[in-house]
N, C-alpha and C positions, 0 to 999 in steps of 0.2 A: 333659632327656626327666627326668634324675632329679629333677633343682630342681622337676618336679608333688608328685614322689611322696615326695620329700626333703626340706621345706627347703635348702639350703644350710649358714643361720646357725644348724637344730638338729643338724648332723650336728655330734661327733667331729673333732677338727679336721684328724686322719688322710684325712679323710673330707672333707675340703673341702679338698684338696690335684686340682684338677683332672688333671692326667700321673697318679697314681696312681688315681682312679677312674676314665680311662682304660684301665688292665691289669688292671681288675679283670670278670667277666665277672657276666652278669645277677646267679643265680642268687643268686654269691659278694654282691654288691651287696645279693639284697631276705633274702640270711641274719644279716646284719649289722644292715640295718635291724628285724629281727621280735627281737634279739638285743638290743639298744640299747632299743629298745621294750617289751620284759618286762624290764632291770633296771629303767629309769624306772617300773615300775608297783608295782616292788619294791623300792624305795625309795621310795617315798611320793610318788614325785615334786617330792620337797623343794627340789632344785635349781628349778622349775617354776613352784614356791610364797614360795619364800624366794629365791631369786636374783637377782644384779641384770639389767637389762632392758635389753634388743639397743636397740642405737642402730637406729634407722624410717628405712627408706631414703629416698631424696630422689626425687619425683612429679614430673614435668616433660608438659606435654598439652602437645599442634597443639594451634592454633591447629581451636575450628568450635562453631556453635552452637549452639541451647538456647532452645527456645521454654515451657521449662515442664513439655508436656504428651506431646506427640510425639515432641517429640527432644528428649534427655537427654543433658548434657556430663557426663563422671564427676566429672570438681570439684565435682559440682554432690553427688557419695553421700563424698566423704569426711568424716572425724569431724573434730571441732573439735579446734585446735591443743588442746596437751598442756601448752603452758607457762603459766602462768600468767597469769591475769585483767588480771591490770596489766597482761601485755605485748603485748599484743592487741584489752582489752576496747576503746579507744581508737576502733581503728579496722574494728570492730562499726559499721552504719553504728543510726544514735540514731531513719529511720525511713524505709516503704521510698520510695519515688515511687509509685508501682505496689499500690492499696488493692482488698483483692477480695472481696467479699462472701457469695460461694456458696465458701469452701471444703469440699471432701473431709469430715467427719464420720461416715461411716456407717459403715466400719471403725472407731473408735468408739461406734456404738451413741449416736452425740450428732446423729444429722443438722438435727434442731428439736428443737437442746434452750438453741441457744448464742443469743445474740440474734444481731442482723447485728452492733450498735453497735458489741460485744464482743470481733466479728470485726476490724471498723473500729482501732479500737483495740487489736489485737495489733501491728498493724503498723506504732507507734507505740511503743521503749520511754517517749518523755516525757509519755508520759498516763498521770498521775498518779492513776489510780483505781485504785478492786480492782473486781474479774470476778469470780462467783462465778455454778456452775455453770448458776443461773437466767438468768446473761445479765442480772446486773443490774449498772448502775452504780455505781458511790456518788465 
């Protein structure tokens, strides 16, 4: 439960020890968290800005279905890889098999401003054409 309010990797080393944490009361743990947050504020969060990045946690997913509309698999919302593009770019598909002309663009305010040809070109990165906002392909 403490992990929900104070992630393990952001705690001081001593508070990452499960046995030590279990011996402490909630009041003590809350006071320690407040103290560390105030200290980080006072220091200007230098470690968070200039410190080393922590190693990413591994993510595993169970087998689930995803139809792209109603059922969305959690893997759909992952970030792009943090590795250099040379390491993963060859694995990105050059073109998608299923092409959709009616993509949701209303949240961008562009629902009727992009030509269907441009939307179809977005499904294939092999297309050597320049797409403009007006929807013309050159």
